[in-house]
C-alpha positions as CSV (number, residue, x, y, z in Angstrom):
1,M,-0.2,-0.1,0.0
2,S,1.0,3.5,-0.7
3,V,1.0,6.5,1.4
4,V,0.5,10.1,-0.4
5,L,3.3,12.3,1.2
6,A,2.3,15.9,1.4
7,P,5.0,19.0,1.5
8,D,4.3,19.7,5.0
9,F,5.0,16.3,6.3
10,V,8.4,16.3,5.2
11,L,9.1,20.0,6.1
12,T,8.0,19.2,9.6
13,L,10.4,16.2,9.6
14,L,13.3,18.8,8.8
15,D,12.2,21.3,11.4
16,R,13.2,19.8,15.0
17,E,11.3,22.7,16.6
18,A,8.1,22.0,14.7
19,D,4.8,20.9,16.5
20,G,4.6,17.3,14.9
21,H,8.2,16.7,14.6
22,S,8.7,14.0,16.9
23,D,5.5,12.1,15.8
24,A,6.9,12.3,12.1
25,A,10.2,11.1,13.1
26,D,9.0,8.1,15.1
27,W,6.3,7.3,12.2
28,V,8.7,7.7,9.4
29,L,11.1,5.1,10.9
30,V,8.3,2.2,11.0
31,A,6.5,3.2,8.2
32,E,6.4,0.2,5.5
33,E,4.3,1.8,2.7
34,D,5.7,3.4,-0.4
35,L,5.8,7.2,0.4
36,V,4.6,9.2,-2.9
37,T,4.2,12.5,-3.8
38,T,3.9,14.5,-7.1
39,P,6.4,16.8,-9.0
40,L,4.0,20.0,-7.8
41,A,4.6,18.8,-3.9
42,L,8.2,18.3,-4.7
43,A,8.9,21.9,-5.7
44,V,7.2,23.1,-2.5
45,I,9.3,20.8,-0.5
46,D,12.5,21.9,-2.2
47,D,11.7,25.6,-2.0
48,G,10.8,25.1,2.0
49,A,13.4,23.1,2.7
50,G,16.3,25.7,2.6
51,A,19.7,24.9,3.4
52,E,18.4,21.3,4.0
53,A,17.4,21.0,0.1
54,P,20.3,18.9,-1.1
55,A,19.9,16.4,1.9
56,V,16.0,16.1,0.6
57,R,17.0,15.9,-2.8
58,D,19.4,13.1,-1.9
59,D,16.7,11.1,-0.1
60,F,14.7,11.5,-3.2
61,A,17.5,10.3,-5.4
62,R,18.1,7.0,-3.2
63,G,14.2,6.6,-3.3
64,A,13.2,7.3,0.4
65,Y,10.4,9.0,-1.2
66,A,9.0,8.8,-4.8
67,V,7.5,11.1,-7.3
68,R,4.4,10.0,-9.4
69,W,3.2,12.0,-12.4
70,W,1.2,10.3,-15.4
71,A,0.0,11.3,-18.8
72,D,-3.1,13.0,-17.8
73,A,-2.2,13.8,-14.3
74,L,-2.6,17.8,-15.0
75,D,-5.9,17.5,-16.4
76,E,-6.9,15.5,-13.2
77,T,-5.2,18.0,-11.0
78,L,-6.9,21.0,-12.6
79,A,-10.3,19.4,-12.5
80,I,-10.1,18.6,-8.9
81,S,-8.6,22.3,-8.3
82,R,-11.8,23.6,-10.2
83,R,-14.2,21.2,-8.9
84,R,-13.3,21.5,-5.4
85,Q,-11.6,24.9,-5.1
86,L,-8.3,23.7,-4.1
87,D,-4.7,24.7,-4.8
88,L,-2.8,22.8,-7.4
89,V,-0.8,21.1,-4.9
90,R,-3.5,19.6,-2.4
91,A,-5.3,18.9,-6.0
92,S,-2.3,16.9,-7.2
93,L,-2.2,14.9,-4.1
94,V,-6.0,14.2,-4.2
95,A,-5.4,13.1,-7.7
96,L,-2.5,10.9,-6.7
97,A,-4.4,9.3,-4.0
98,G,-7.2,8.2,-6.5
99,R,-4.5,7.1,-9.2
100,L,-2.8,4.9,-6.2
101,R,-6.3,4.1,-5.0
102,T,-5.2,5.0,-1.4
103,D,-6.9,7.1,1.5
104,R,-3.8,7.3,3.4
105,I,-1.9,10.7,3.5
106,A,1.1,11.7,5.6
107,T,0.3,15.1,6.5
108,F,-0.3,17.9,9.3
109,D,-2.4,19.9,7.1
110,T,-5.8,19.9,8.7
111,D,-7.6,20.7,5.5
112,F,-7.2,17.3,4.6
113,E,-9.6,16.3,7.4
114,N,-12.4,17.8,5.4
115,L,-11.4,16.6,1.9
116,R,-12.4,13.3,0.2
117,T,-10.5,10.8,-2.0
118,A,-11.8,10.8,-5.5
119,D,-14.3,8.0,-4.4
120,G,-15.6,9.8,-1.5
121,K,-13.7,8.3,1.6
122,T,-12.1,10.4,4.2
123,F,-8.5,10.8,4.3
124,V,-6.4,9.0,7.0
125,L,-4.0,11.6,8.1
126,L,-0.6,10.0,9.2
127,P,1.0,10.0,11.7
128,E,-1.7,9.5,14.2
129,R,-1.4,12.4,16.5
130,T,-0.4,12.2,20.2
131,P,-2.4,14.0,22.8
């Protein structure tokens, strides 16, 4: 099974002072699923990583995370963006979840609590939050 990887998750993982960092770090160590994102999300990660960008690029190059895009990905992303009034990054992640047939997403973005997959399922936000 795959987990869609949102940019905020990776950026939280990089920032030891961020709320959720320890949850992200603990979860990523035991996650057995493929962590997959889109080129749009990767660009946000790269931009937000600052001085850590080379290390993040190395993680992608060695396969710690995968990037997936497909022939009609832009069309699907634009349609989801228009229909749900989402920015292109979030819309691309929803489209990717549909393509991967998953409802699991690694994110701290609470907007995903109110979003649904292409087939109407509620997203499962990972990692589980500690009180």
